N, CA and C atoms as an extended XYZ file, in Angstrom:
585
Properties=species:S:1:pos:R:3:atomname:S:1:resname:S:1:resid:I:1 pbc="F F F"
N       132.107      169.631      148.177 N   UNK     1
C       132.613      168.465      147.483 CA  UNK     1
C       132.331      168.604      145.993 C   UNK     1
N       133.329      168.227      145.248 N   UNK     2
C       133.096      168.295      143.821 CA  UNK     2
C       132.523      166.958      143.326 C   UNK     2
N       132.087      166.930      142.118 N   UNK     3
C       131.381      165.786      141.532 CA  UNK     3
C       132.264      164.540      141.476 C   UNK     3
N       133.597      164.691      141.253 N   UNK     4
C       134.507      163.546      141.169 CA  UNK     4
C       134.581      162.829      142.516 C   UNK     4
N       134.639      163.586      143.609 N   UNK     5
C       134.705      162.979      144.938 CA  UNK     5
C       133.399      162.258      145.270 C   UNK     5
N       132.285      162.840      144.864 N   UNK     6
C       130.984      162.208      145.119 CA  UNK     6
C       130.864      160.899      144.345 C   UNK     6
N       131.287      160.895      143.093 N   UNK     7
C       131.236      159.673      142.278 CA  UNK     7
C       132.190      158.621      142.850 C   UNK     7
N       133.393      159.043      143.245 N   UNK     8
C       134.369      158.110      143.829 CA  UNK     8
C       133.821      157.508      145.113 C   UNK     8
N       133.217      158.320      145.969 N   UNK     9
C       132.617      157.837      147.220 CA  UNK     9
C       131.462      156.872      146.935 C   UNK     9
N       130.643      157.178      145.940 N   UNK    10
C       129.522      156.302      145.568 CA  UNK    10
C       130.049      154.955      145.063 C   UNK    10
N       131.120      154.982      144.274 N   UNK    11
C       131.706      153.737      143.757 CA  UNK    11
C       132.267      152.904      144.909 C   UNK    11
N       132.962      153.544      145.852 N   UNK    12
C       133.526      152.834      147.006 CA  UNK    12
C       132.389      152.218      147.838 C   UNK    12
N       131.339      152.980      148.084 N   UNK    13
C       130.194      152.461      148.858 CA  UNK    13
C       129.535      151.298      148.127 C   UNK    13
N       129.367      151.413      146.824 N   UNK    14
C       128.780      150.333      146.029 CA  UNK    14
C       129.659      149.089      146.060 C   UNK    14
N       130.975      149.260      145.960 N   UNK    15
C       131.908      148.124      145.996 CA  UNK    15
C       131.852      147.431      147.359 C   UNK    15
N       131.844      148.209      148.443 N   UNK    16
C       131.757      147.629      149.795 CA  UNK    16
C       130.436      146.890      149.955 C   UNK    16
N       129.343      147.484      149.498 N   UNK    17
C       128.032      146.832      149.594 CA  UNK    17
C       128.010      145.524      148.797 C   UNK    17
N       128.596      145.543      147.593 N   UNK    18
C       128.643      144.332      146.758 CA  UNK    18
C       129.447      143.233      147.441 C   UNK    18
N       130.595      143.585      148.007 N   UNK    19
C       131.422      142.587      148.700 CA  UNK    19
C       130.686      142.015      149.905 C   UNK    19
N       130.039      142.873      150.679 N   UNK    20
C       129.286      142.388      151.846 CA  UNK    20
C       128.126      141.490      151.423 C   UNK    20
N       127.472      141.825      150.322 N   UNK    21
C       126.376      140.993      149.821 CA  UNK    21
C       126.879      139.610      149.412 C   UNK    21
N       128.012      139.582      148.721 N   UNK    22
C       128.567      138.302      148.278 CA  UNK    22
C       128.984      137.446      149.474 C   UNK    22
N       129.625      138.060      150.460 N   UNK    23
C       130.046      137.331      151.655 CA  UNK    23
C       128.829      136.814      152.417 C   UNK    23
N       127.826      137.643      152.594 N   UNK    24
C       126.643      137.192      153.339 CA  UNK    24
C       125.887      136.105      152.585 C   UNK    24
N       125.830      136.181      151.261 N   UNK    25
C       125.164      135.124      150.486 CA  UNK    25
C       125.910      133.806      150.640 C   UNK    25
N       127.233      133.859      150.589 N   UNK    26
C       128.025      132.653      150.788 CA  UNK    26
C       127.863      132.099      152.189 C   UNK    26
N       127.816      132.971      153.180 N   UNK    27
C       127.622      132.545      154.560 CA  UNK    27
C       126.254      131.922      154.745 C   UNK    27
N       125.222      132.529      154.178 N   UNK    28
C       123.875      131.958      154.294 CA  UNK    28
C       123.784      130.626      153.567 C   UNK    28
N       124.485      130.496      152.439 N   UNK    29
C       124.495      129.214      151.735 CA  UNK    29
C       125.193      128.161      152.580 C   UNK    29
N       126.294      128.557      153.231 N   UNK    30
C       127.046      127.625      154.069 CA  UNK    30
C       126.243      127.239      155.310 C   UNK    30
N       125.611      128.214      155.934 N   UNK    31
C       124.857      127.956      157.158 CA  UNK    31
C       123.374      127.731      156.904 C   UNK    31
N       122.959      127.852      155.660 N   UNK    32
C       121.552      127.919      155.314 CA  UNK    32
C       120.763      126.647      155.458 C   UNK    32
N       121.322      125.630      155.999 N   UNK    33
C       120.517      124.442      156.230 CA  UNK    33
C       120.957      123.266      155.400 C   UNK    33
N       120.125      122.284      155.429 N   UNK    34
C       120.435      121.011      154.798 CA  UNK    34
C       120.269      121.073      153.286 C   UNK    34
N       121.060      120.232      152.603 N   UNK    35
C       120.950      120.084      151.156 CA  UNK    35
C       120.381      118.695      150.887 C   UNK    35
N       119.528      118.601      149.883 N   UNK    36
C       118.897      117.325      149.565 CA  UNK    36
C       119.059      117.003      148.090 C   UNK    36
N       119.218      115.719      147.822 N   UNK    37
C       119.199      115.195      146.469 CA  UNK    37
C       117.854      114.502      146.323 C   UNK    37
N       117.117      114.811      145.253 N   UNK    38
C       115.746      114.341      145.126 CA  UNK    38
C       115.572      113.352      143.991 C   UNK    38
N       114.760      112.324      144.255 N   UNK    39
C       114.375      111.341      143.252 CA  UNK    39
C       112.899      111.501      142.938 C   UNK    39
N       112.231      110.406      142.626 N   UNK    40
C       110.808      110.414      142.300 CA  UNK    40
C       109.992      110.215      143.573 C   UNK    40
N       109.837      111.279      144.349 N   UNK    41
C       109.068      111.196      145.584 CA  UNK    41
C       109.900      110.882      146.804 C   UNK    41
N       111.198      110.702      146.647 N   UNK    42
C       112.085      110.437      147.780 CA  UNK    42
C       113.278      111.379      147.710 C   UNK    42
N       113.894      111.581      148.844 N   UNK    43
C       115.074      112.431      148.896 CA  UNK    43
C       116.041      111.902      149.941 C   UNK    43
N       117.309      112.262      149.795 N   UNK    44
C       118.324      111.948      150.792 CA  UNK    44
C       119.038      113.235      151.159 C   UNK    44
N       119.473      113.306      152.412 N   UNK    45
C       120.187      114.478      152.909 CA  UNK    45
C       121.660      114.351      152.546 C   UNK    45
N       122.219      115.411      151.981 N   UNK    46
C       123.605      115.426      151.529 CA  UNK    46
C       124.433      116.269      152.503 C   UNK    46
N       125.532      115.726      153.015 N   UNK    47
C       126.358      116.494      153.954 CA  UNK    47
C       127.063      117.669      153.284 C   UNK    47
N       127.523      118.595      154.108 N   UNK    48
C       128.138      119.817      153.589 CA  UNK    48
C       129.459      119.549      152.879 C   UNK    48
N       130.046      118.368      153.054 N   UNK    49
C       131.300      118.049      152.365 CA  UNK    49
C       131.079      117.723      150.893 C   UNK    49
N       129.828      117.638      150.468 N   UNK    50
C       129.474      117.390      149.073 CA  UNK    50
C       128.880      118.656      148.475 C   UNK    50
N       129.105      118.857      147.187 N   UNK    51
C       128.428      119.944      146.478 CA  UNK    51
C       127.367      119.309      145.579 C   UNK    51
N       126.341      120.075      145.276 N   UNK    52
C       125.259      119.564      144.428 CA  UNK    52
C       125.222      120.363      143.139 C   UNK    52
N       125.251      119.655      142.018 N   UNK    53
C       125.098      120.252      140.696 CA  UNK    53
C       123.643      120.052      140.293 C   UNK    53
N       122.856      121.119      140.364 N   UNK    54
C       121.423      121.018      140.078 CA  UNK    54
C       121.126      120.659      138.634 C   UNK    54
N       122.027      120.985      137.708 N   UNK    55
C       121.780      120.664      136.300 CA  UNK    55
C       121.903      119.171      136.051 C   UNK    55
N       122.927      118.543      136.629 N   UNK    56
C       123.106      117.105      136.462 CA  UNK    56
C       122.345      116.310      137.528 C   UNK    56
N       121.890      116.987      138.561 N   UNK    57
C       121.243      116.360      139.704 CA  UNK    57
C       122.186      115.322      140.318 C   UNK    57
N       123.379      115.788      140.663 N   UNK    58
C       124.392      114.920      141.238 CA  UNK    58
C       125.084      115.638      142.392 C   UNK    58
N       125.392      114.867      143.432 N   UNK    59
C       126.198      115.379      144.542 CA  UNK    59
C       127.609      114.827      144.360 C   UNK    59
N       128.609      115.676      144.583 N   UNK    60
C       129.992      115.280      144.369 CA  UNK    60
C       130.831      115.666      145.571 C   UNK    60
N       131.680      114.736      145.997 N   UNK    61
C       132.610      115.008      147.083 CA  UNK    61
C       133.624      113.899      147.207 C   UNK    61
N       134.881      114.262      147.403 N   UNK    62
C       135.955      113.290      147.633 CA  UNK    62
C       136.005      112.202      146.563 C   UNK    62
N       135.975      112.549      145.305 N   UNK    63
C       136.041      111.598      144.182 CA  UNK    63
C       134.817      110.696      144.075 C   UNK    63
N       133.763      111.003      144.782 N   UNK    64
C       132.553      110.175      144.775 CA  UNK    64
C       131.394      111.009      144.247 C   UNK    64
N       130.593      110.407      143.374 N   UNK    65
C       129.398      111.045      142.835 CA  UNK    65
C       128.175      110.263      143.297 C   UNK    65
N       127.100      110.986      143.554 N   UNK    66
C       125.858      110.354      144.005 CA  UNK    66
C       124.710      110.968      143.217 C   UNK    66
N       123.853      110.117      142.660 N   UNK    67
C       122.705      110.623      141.910 CA  UNK    67
C       121.546      109.643      141.999 C   UNK    67
N       120.345      110.164      141.852 N   UNK    68
C       119.176      109.299      141.651 CA  UNK    68
C       119.066      109.053      140.157 C   UNK    68
N       118.812      107.824      139.752 N   UNK    69
C       118.589      107.543      138.342 CA  UNK    69
C       117.104      107.291      138.129 C   UNK    69
N       116.625      107.698      136.984 N   UNK    70
C       115.198      107.558      136.671 CA  UNK    70
C       114.819      106.081      136.621 C   UNK    70
N       113.696      105.756      137.200 N   UNK    71
C       113.198      104.383      137.222 CA  UNK    71
C       111.747      104.379      136.791 C   UNK    71
N       111.359      103.315      136.106 N   UNK    72
C       109.944      103.122      135.819 CA  UNK    72
C       109.279      102.722      137.121 C   UNK    72
N       107.972      102.812      137.183 N   UNK    73
C       107.315      102.361      138.400 CA  UNK    73
C       107.657      100.905      138.629 C   UNK    73
N       107.864      100.593      139.863 N   UNK    74
C       108.395       99.290      140.241 CA  UNK    74
C       107.378       98.172      140.129 C   UNK    74
N       107.855       97.038      139.666 N   UNK    75
C       107.135       95.782      139.781 CA  UNK    75
C       107.824       95.089      140.953 C   UNK    75
N       107.236       95.215      142.150 N   UNK    76
C       107.906       94.734      143.350 CA  UNK    76
C       108.246       93.258      143.278 C   UNK    76
N       107.402       92.460      142.650 N   UNK    77
C       107.680       91.025      142.539 CA  UNK    77
C       108.962       90.810      141.736 C   UNK    77
N       109.099       91.506      140.599 N   UNK    78
C       110.306       91.379      139.781 CA  UNK    78
C       111.530       91.854      140.570 C   UNK    78
N       111.407       92.994      141.245 N   UNK    79
C       112.530       93.528      142.026 CA  UNK    79
C       112.949       92.545      143.109 C   UNK    79
N       111.969       91.966      143.810 N   UNK    80
C       112.288       90.999      144.865 CA  UNK    80
C       112.995       89.774      144.281 C   UNK    80
N       112.525       89.290      143.130 N   UNK    81
C       113.164       88.130      142.495 CA  UNK    81
C       114.583       88.469      142.025 C   UNK    81
N       114.750       89.653      141.443 N   UNK    82
C       116.078       90.071      140.981 CA  UNK    82
C       117.056       90.149      142.145 C   UNK    82
N       116.648       90.802      143.224 N   UNK    83
C       117.565       90.947      144.350 CA  UNK    83
C       117.786       89.637      145.087 C   UNK    83
N       116.799       88.762      145.109 N   UNK    84
C       117.017       87.425      145.679 CA  UNK    84
C       118.050       86.673      144.830 C   UNK    84
N       117.969       86.827      143.510 N   UNK    85
C       118.918       86.166      142.611 CA  UNK    85
C       120.326       86.710      142.796 C   UNK    85
N       120.489       88.033      142.883 N   UNK    86
C       121.854       88.549      143.046 CA  UNK    86
C       122.391       88.247      144.438 C   UNK    86
N       121.497       88.144      145.419 N   UNK    87
C       121.965       87.791      146.762 CA  UNK    87
C       122.480       86.353      146.787 C   UNK    87
N       121.791       85.453      146.088 N   UNK    88
C       122.166       84.037      146.110 CA  UNK    88
C       123.265       83.696      145.101 C   UNK    88
N       123.208       84.262      143.894 N   UNK    89
C       124.113       83.864      142.811 CA  UNK    89
C       125.034       84.984      142.325 C   UNK    89
N       124.853       86.178      142.853 N   UNK    90
C       125.552       87.339      142.304 CA  UNK    90
C       127.049       87.374      142.502 C   UNK    90
N       127.539       86.765      143.571 N   UNK    91
C       128.972       86.823      143.848 CA  UNK    91
C       129.793       86.238      142.697 C   UNK    91
N       129.272       85.192      142.063 N   UNK    92
C       129.998       84.545      140.959 CA  UNK    92
C       130.075       85.404      139.704 C   UNK    92
N       129.213       86.427      139.605 N   UNK    93
C       129.200       87.257      138.390 CA  UNK    93
C       129.516       88.731      138.677 C   UNK    93
N       130.100       88.997      139.865 N   UNK    94
C       130.616       90.336      140.134 CA  UNK    94
C       129.872       91.198      141.128 C   UNK    94
N       128.747       90.745      141.658 N   UNK    95
C       128.021       91.546      142.644 CA  UNK    95
C       128.621       91.330      144.030 C   UNK    95
N       128.676       92.392      144.827 N   UNK    96
C       129.263       92.330      146.168 CA  UNK    96
C       128.328       92.995      147.175 C   UNK    96
N       128.488       92.620      148.437 N   UNK    97
C       127.799       93.293      149.554 CA  UNK    97
C       126.298       93.444      149.317 C   UNK    97
N       125.651       92.387      148.899 N   UNK    98
C       124.227       92.429      148.591 CA  UNK    98
C       123.433       92.345      149.902 C   UNK    98
N       122.618       93.351      150.153 N   UNK    99
C       121.794       93.358      151.365 CA  UNK    99
C       120.378       93.824      151.040 C   UNK    99
N       119.452       93.371      151.834 N   UNK   100
C       118.056       93.812      151.776 CA  UNK   100
C       117.684       94.231      153.187 C   UNK   100
N       117.057       95.384      153.325 N   UNK   101
C       116.650       95.853      154.648 CA  UNK   101
C       115.527       96.861      154.495 C   UNK   101
N       115.069       97.392      155.601 N   UNK   102
C       114.051       98.440      155.597 CA  UNK   102
C       114.617       99.667      156.295 C   UNK   102
N       114.455      100.824      155.652 N   UNK   103
C       114.885      102.098      156.237 CA  UNK   103
C       113.736      103.088      156.088 C   UNK   103
N       113.282      103.636      157.190 N   UNK   104
C       112.237      104.675      157.189 CA  UNK   104
C       111.020      104.286      156.352 C   UNK   104
N       110.625      103.015      156.400 N   UNK   105
C       109.452      102.547      155.674 CA  UNK   105
C       109.713      102.171      154.227 C   UNK   105
N       110.940      102.309      153.754 N   UNK   106
C       111.312      101.935      152.387 CA  UNK   106
C       111.938      100.543      152.407 C   UNK   106
N       111.559       99.707      151.444 N   UNK   107
C       112.283       98.463      151.205 CA  UNK   107
C       113.561       98.864      150.477 C   UNK   107
N       114.695       98.413      150.985 N   UNK   108
C       115.978       98.850      150.438 CA  UNK   108
C       116.768       97.636      149.962 C   UNK   108
N       117.143       97.659      148.686 N   UNK   109
C       118.012       96.644      148.093 CA  UNK   109
C       119.329       97.354      147.773 C   UNK   109
N       120.436       96.773      148.216 N   UNK   110
C       121.730       97.444      148.137 CA  UNK   110
C       122.775       96.451      147.643 C   UNK   110
N       123.568       96.855      146.655 N   UNK   111
C       124.693       96.030      146.224 CA  UNK   111
C       125.780       96.922      145.649 C   UNK   111
N       126.959       96.332      145.506 N   UNK   112
C       128.080       97.052      144.914 CA  UNK   112
C       128.693       96.174      143.828 C   UNK   112
N       129.489       96.783      142.963 N   UNK   113
C       130.152       96.019      141.906 CA  UNK   113
C       131.275       96.852      141.299 C   UNK   113
N       132.253       96.161      140.755 N   UNK   114
C       133.270       96.778      139.908 CA  UNK   114
C       132.766       96.631      138.478 C   UNK   114
N       132.682       97.719      137.774 N   UNK   115
C       132.065       97.729      136.441 CA  UNK   115
C       132.645       96.689      135.492 C   UNK   115
N       133.955       96.505      135.541 N   UNK   116
C       134.594       95.598      134.581 CA  UNK   116
C       134.462       94.122      134.948 C   UNK   116
N       133.908       93.814      136.123 N   UNK   117
C       133.788       92.420      136.553 CA  UNK   117
C       132.374       91.856      136.412 C   UNK   117
N       131.392       92.711      136.118 N   UNK   118
C       130.005       92.243      136.044 CA  UNK   118
C       129.741       91.410      134.798 C   UNK   118
N       128.962       90.351      134.981 N   UNK   119
C       128.552       89.481      133.877 CA  UNK   119
C       127.057       89.228      133.982 C   UNK   119
N       126.491       88.600      132.961 N   UNK   120
C       125.084       88.202      133.024 CA  UNK   120
C       124.865       87.275      134.205 C   UNK   120
N       123.706       87.415      134.834 N   UNK   121
C       123.333       86.567      135.963 CA  UNK   121
C       122.172       85.673      135.535 C   UNK   121
N       122.376       84.362      135.580 N   UNK   122
C       121.316       83.414      135.255 CA  UNK   122
C       120.884       82.737      136.540 C   UNK   122
N       119.573       82.735      136.783 N   UNK   123
C       119.040       82.172      138.017 CA  UNK   123
C       117.756       81.408      137.715 C   UNK   123
N       117.421       80.458      138.581 N   UNK   124
C       116.153       79.744      138.396 CA  UNK   124
C       114.971       80.692      138.578 C   UNK   124
N       113.898       80.404      137.893 N   UNK   125
C       112.669       81.184      138.042 CA  UNK   125
C       111.489       80.238      137.934 C   UNK   125
N       110.340       80.727      138.295 N   UNK   126
C       109.124       79.916      138.226 CA  UNK   126
C       108.345       80.335      136.988 C   UNK   126
N       108.083       79.355      136.127 N   UNK   127
C       107.268       79.583      134.939 CA  UNK   127
C       106.152       78.546      134.976 C   UNK   127
N       104.922       79.029      134.872 N   UNK   128
C       103.777       78.126      134.927 CA  UNK   128
C       103.875       77.069      133.838 C   UNK   128
N       103.686       75.796      134.216 N   UNK   129
C       103.711       74.701      133.256 CA  UNK   129
C       105.102       74.161      132.974 C   UNK   129
N       106.110       74.639      133.707 N   UNK   130
C       107.475       74.172      133.478 CA  UNK   130
C       108.072       73.697      134.797 C   UNK   130
N       108.800       72.581      134.716 N   UNK   131
C       109.459       72.077      135.917 CA  UNK   131
C       110.698       72.890      136.268 C   UNK   131
N       111.413       73.312      135.258 N   UNK   132
C       112.606       74.117      135.528 CA  UNK   132
C       112.734       75.192      134.444 C   UNK   132
N       113.020       76.371      134.893 N   UNK   133
C       113.206       77.486      133.974 CA  UNK   133
C       114.244       78.429      134.577 C   UNK   133
N       114.883       79.184      133.729 N   UNK   134
C       115.856       80.159      134.215 CA  UNK   134
C       115.550       81.519      133.601 C   UNK   134
N       116.070       82.524      134.249 N   UNK   135
C       115.976       83.886      133.742 CA  UNK   135
C       117.389       84.450      133.752 C   UNK   135
N       117.723       85.233      132.732 N   UNK   136
C       119.041       85.858      132.673 CA  UNK   136
C       118.870       87.367      132.792 C   UNK   136
N       119.558       87.923      133.781 N   UNK   137
C       119.553       89.364      134.000 CA  UNK   137
C       120.856       89.922      133.433 C   UNK   137
N       120.787       90.964      132.614 N   UNK   138
C       122.033       91.582      132.130 CA  UNK   138
C       122.713       92.309      133.291 C   UNK   138
N       123.996       92.601      133.155 N   UNK   139
C       124.685       93.312      134.243 CA  UNK   139
C       124.095       94.697      134.468 C   UNK   139
N       124.049       95.108      135.720 N   UNK   140
C       123.665       96.480      136.050 CA  UNK   140
C       124.777       97.393      135.558 C   UNK   140
N       124.426       98.512      134.981 N   UNK   141
C       125.415       99.455      134.472 CA  UNK   141
C       125.234      100.763      135.227 C   UNK   141
N       126.318      101.301      135.738 N   UNK   142
C       126.253      102.553      136.479 CA  UNK   142
C       127.164      103.574      135.832 C   UNK   142
N       126.684      104.234      134.816 N   UNK   143
C       127.413      105.337      134.192 CA  UNK   143
C       126.389      106.405      133.836 C   UNK   143
N       125.813      107.026      134.879 N   UNK   144
C       124.712      107.955      134.630 CA  UNK   144
C       125.020      109.094      133.670 C   UNK   144
N       126.262      109.530      133.599 N   UNK   145
C       126.590      110.675      132.752 CA  UNK   145
C       127.655      110.314      131.738 C   UNK   145
N       127.755      109.048      131.392 N   UNK   146
C       128.786      108.556      130.487 CA  UNK   146
C       130.185      108.831      131.016 C   UNK   146
N       130.292      109.022      132.337 N   UNK   147
C       131.602      109.171      132.956 CA  UNK   147
C       132.194      107.784      133.163 C   UNK   147
N       133.510      107.666      133.135 N   UNK   148
C       134.097      106.357      133.441 CA  UNK   148
C       133.800      105.996      134.893 C   UNK   148
N       133.469      104.744      135.142 N   UNK   149
C       133.125      104.289      136.491 CA  UNK   149
C       133.965      103.058      136.818 C   UNK   149
N       134.792      103.163      137.857 N   UNK   150
C       135.579      102.018      138.307 CA  UNK   150
C       134.704      101.054      139.104 C   UNK   150
N       134.035      101.594      140.113 N   UNK   151
C       133.113      100.775      140.903 CA  UNK   151
C       131.950      101.629      141.374 C   UNK   151
N       130.875      100.954      141.712 N   UNK   152
C       129.661      101.669      142.086 CA  UNK   152
C       128.882      100.887      143.126 C   UNK   152
N       127.928      101.581      143.703 N   UNK   153
C       126.993      100.998      144.651 CA  UNK   153
C       125.610      101.456      144.225 C   UNK   153
N       124.680      100.518      144.129 N   UNK   154
C       123.306      100.848      143.739 CA  UNK   154
C       122.392      100.539      144.921 C   UNK   154
N       121.658      101.545      145.345 N   UNK   155
C       120.752      101.398      146.480 CA  UNK   155
C       119.353      101.739      145.980 C   UNK   155
N       118.485      100.741      145.959 N   UNK   156
C       117.131      100.936      145.454 CA  UNK   156
C       116.172      101.050      146.624 C   UNK   156
N       115.424      102.142      146.649 N   UNK   157
C       114.405      102.376      147.673 CA  UNK   157
C       113.044      102.149      147.027 C   UNK   157
N       112.202      101.311      147.624 N   UNK   158
C       110.867      101.056      147.078 CA  UNK   158
C       109.832      101.340      148.160 C   UNK   158
N       108.842      102.146      147.785 N   UNK   159
C       107.742      102.450      148.705 CA  UNK   159
C       106.539      102.886      147.881 C   UNK   159
N       105.389      102.337      148.200 N   UNK   160
C       104.134      102.715      147.538 CA  UNK   160
C       104.220      102.588      146.016 C   UNK   160
N       104.895      101.532      145.530 N   UNK   161
C       104.975      101.295      144.096 CA  UNK   161
C       105.944      102.195      143.357 C   UNK   161
N       106.671      103.058      144.076 N   UNK   162
C       107.665      103.929      143.439 CA  UNK   162
C       109.053      103.420      143.773 C   UNK   162
N       109.875      103.364      142.753 N   UNK   163
C       111.240      102.892      142.902 CA  UNK   163
C       112.200      104.053      142.666 C   UNK   163
N       113.107      104.242      143.589 N   UNK   164
C       114.146      105.264      143.476 CA  UNK   164
C       115.488      104.576      143.609 C   UNK   164
N       116.331      104.712      142.593 N   UNK   165
C       117.655      104.082      142.657 CA  UNK   165
C       118.699      105.170      142.858 C   UNK   165
N       119.390      105.073      143.976 N   UNK   166
C       120.490      105.970      144.284 CA  UNK   166
C       121.770      105.271      143.839 C   UNK   166
N       122.509      105.898      142.931 N   UNK   167
C       123.749      105.314      142.434 CA  UNK   167
C       124.909      106.138      142.984 C   UNK   167
N       125.818      105.440      143.647 N   UNK   168
C       127.005      106.046      144.229 CA  UNK   168
C       128.170      105.479      143.424 C   UNK   168
N       128.923      106.343      142.756 N   UNK   169
C       129.942      105.822      141.843 CA  UNK   169
C       131.216      106.650      141.873 C   UNK   169
N       132.306      106.009      141.449 N   UNK   170
C       133.597      106.680      141.431 CA  UNK   170
C       134.487      106.054      140.364 C   UNK   170
N       135.449      106.828      139.915 N   UNK   171
C       136.473      106.294      139.028 CA  UNK   171
C       137.793      106.131      139.777 C   UNK   171
N       137.783      106.393      141.063 N   UNK   172
C       138.959      106.238      141.912 CA  UNK   172
C       138.931      104.838      142.515 C   UNK   172
N       139.840      103.995      142.108 N   UNK   173
C       139.853      102.588      142.543 CA  UNK   173
C       140.012      102.432      144.047 C   UNK   173
N       140.546      103.435      144.732 N   UNK   174
C       140.763      103.318      146.182 CA  UNK   174
C       139.652      103.962      147.012 C   UNK   174
N       138.702      104.615      146.379 N   UNK   175
C       137.631      105.289      147.115 CA  UNK   175
C       136.651      104.266      147.690 C   UNK   175
N       136.324      104.415      148.973 N   UNK   176
C       135.362      103.518      149.616 CA  UNK   176
C       133.956      104.071      149.470 C   UNK   176
N       133.034      103.192      149.138 N   UNK   177
C       131.625      103.574      149.034 CA  UNK   177
C       130.854      103.139      150.279 C   UNK   177
N       131.587      102.766      151.323 N   UNK   178
C       130.983      102.294      152.572 CA  UNK   178
C       131.509      103.078      153.769 C   UNK   178
N       131.519      104.391      153.665 N   UNK   179
C       131.952      105.238      154.777 CA  UNK   179
C       130.759      105.592      155.653 C   UNK   179
N       130.993      105.999      156.893 N   UNK   180
C       129.874      106.451      157.735 CA  UNK   180
C       129.091      107.602      157.085 C   UNK   180
N       129.781      108.464      156.359 N   UNK   181
C       129.127      109.584      155.681 CA  UNK   181
C       128.136      109.084      154.628 C   UNK   181
N       128.539      108.100      153.828 N   UNK   182
C       127.647      107.551      152.802 CA  UNK   182
C       126.512      106.762      153.442 C   UNK   182
N       126.816      106.017      154.510 N   UNK   183
C       125.746      105.295      155.210 CA  UNK   183
C       124.719      106.278      155.763 C   UNK   183
N       125.181      107.435      156.252 N   UNK   184
C       124.269      108.470      156.745 CA  UNK   184
C       123.369      109.014      155.642 C   UNK   184
N       123.925      109.167      154.444 N   UNK   185
C       123.125      109.622      153.299 CA  UNK   185
C       122.018      108.603      153.013 C   UNK   185
N       122.393      107.334      152.951 N   UNK   186
C       121.418      106.279      152.656 CA  UNK   186
C       120.349      106.213      153.747 C   UNK   186
N       120.780      106.273      155.001 N   UNK   187
C       119.842      106.177      156.124 CA  UNK   187
C       118.922      107.390      156.240 C   UNK   187
N       119.240      108.480      155.527 N   UNK   188
C       118.412      109.690      155.606 CA  UNK   188
C       117.237      109.673      154.635 C   UNK   188
N       117.053      108.597      153.871 N   UNK   189
C       115.994      108.577      152.870 CA  UNK   189
C       114.644      108.874      153.500 C   UNK   189
N       113.871      109.681      152.800 N   UNK   190
C       112.527      110.024      153.261 CA  UNK   190
C       111.741      110.625      152.120 C   UNK   190
N       110.462      110.899      152.381 N   UNK   191
C       109.642      111.518      151.323 CA  UNK   191
C       110.103      112.945      151.056 C   UNK   191
N       109.882      113.399      149.826 N   UNK   192
C       110.259      114.763      149.481 CA  UNK   192
C       109.397      115.736      150.274 C   UNK   192
N       110.038      116.802      150.734 N   UNK   193
C       109.336      117.863      151.455 CA  UNK   193
C       108.513      118.654      150.442 C   UNK   193
N       107.349      119.072      150.838 N   UNK   194
C       106.548      119.952      149.959 CA  UNK   194
C       107.210      121.313      149.935 C   UNK   194
N       107.378      121.848      148.727 N   UNK   195
C       108.040      123.148      148.599 CA  UNK   195
C       107.076      124.186      148.087 C   UNK   195
C-alpha cells in the first residue's frame, strides 16, 4: 500500500468514528435520563418535549418557556397575606386561577394572569393601633428575559424559609399553561439532588 491509500483509509476511519461518536452522544443525551430545572434548593423535572438552555436557565417547548426566578428568602407571613389577598380580591385586577396547596412538603401558591390586564391590588391589612388599613401590591410582572409575554403562570414553592418561583410564560395567546404536561412539571417539585 502506498502512503496515499493509507492516509485515505485513516481519514475514512476517522470520519466513521466521528459520526458514530456524534450519533452515540445524541442517543445517550436522548436516553440519558431525566432533565431538571433548578431553583434555590428546589428542582422540577422537565419532560423530553422541552429543551433546556443552561445559559438562560430556561426550559422551552411548544411556545412555552419555564424558568425559576431569583427570590429573596421568604417572609412566609407576607407571602401568605399576599396570596390570601389575590385569592380574595385578585379577580378584579387581573389575577386568575388562584390556588394554594401543598405538594411534596412545599407550600404552593399558584396564579395566572394576562400581562396587559394586571393592575395594582389593594386589600385590607392589619396595622397595630389602626382600625382599618390597606396595603397595595403592585402587579406581578413576568418577563424574565425582557421577552414579550402575553400571559403567564407563577407558581411559588415555599419550604424551610426558601422561596422558589417557577414562572411559566408565553407570547402565544392560544397556548394553554394548564396542560397535563405542565401540571406534571409542577407536581415534580423536590429538593435538588446532590451532584
